[in-house]
C-alpha positions, 0 to 999 in steps of 0.5 A: 868460781862461777856456779854452774846453775848461774843461768843467764836470763833475758827477761822481757816485759813491758811492765817496768815494776814487774821486770824490776821486781822479778829481776831482783828476785831471780838475781837473789837466787843466783841468776844473771838477769838482763831485763828489757822492756820491749820485744825490739830490745830483746831481739837486739840484746840477743844479737849481742849477748848469749843467754840460756833462757829468755822469759818473754811476756806475750802481750807487749806493744810493738812486736808482741811476745810471739813475734819476739819469740820467733825472732829470738829463735831465728837469731839463736835457736839454742835459747830456751824461751818461756812465755808469760802471760796475764791473759792465757788462752789455749790458742796463744799457748799452742801458738807459742809452742809451735814457734819453739817456746819451752813453756808457757806460764800465767801471771802472776807467776809463782817464783818457785815454779818459774825457777823450776822451769828455768832449771829444766830449760837450762838443762835442755839447752846444755843437752842440745849444745852438747849433742850439737858439739858431739855431732860436729866432732863426729863429722870432723873425725869422719872427714879426716883420713888418719 
């Protein structure tokens, strides 16, 4: 039986060593991880699969983290996105939050802090999906003339 905590995570970072190590560490803690090394691959992967949370590096070649965030949220608004950066600025944090990021963490990231943020993000996604489902059910009930 699948653990309800087993969140499905999309990990997006251009540093291969980081995504390999972080994938292993998250999977050891029971998460299902799909790792990609660029924003373009993240957008393509999100179009094909469903995720609870995306953990996205801010500074990447090609489309950067902010653009990746925008495109992920456009394709799948329910995915919670946690941004990671090695060079955090208040401006980039505000920019990420404006475009729908759930949180913003600095590298090197403390794994326990990241796990806590993923847990909160997954709960928020579940709440959001449940509300959407309830709203749809209410609309169906209103439209029927029983």
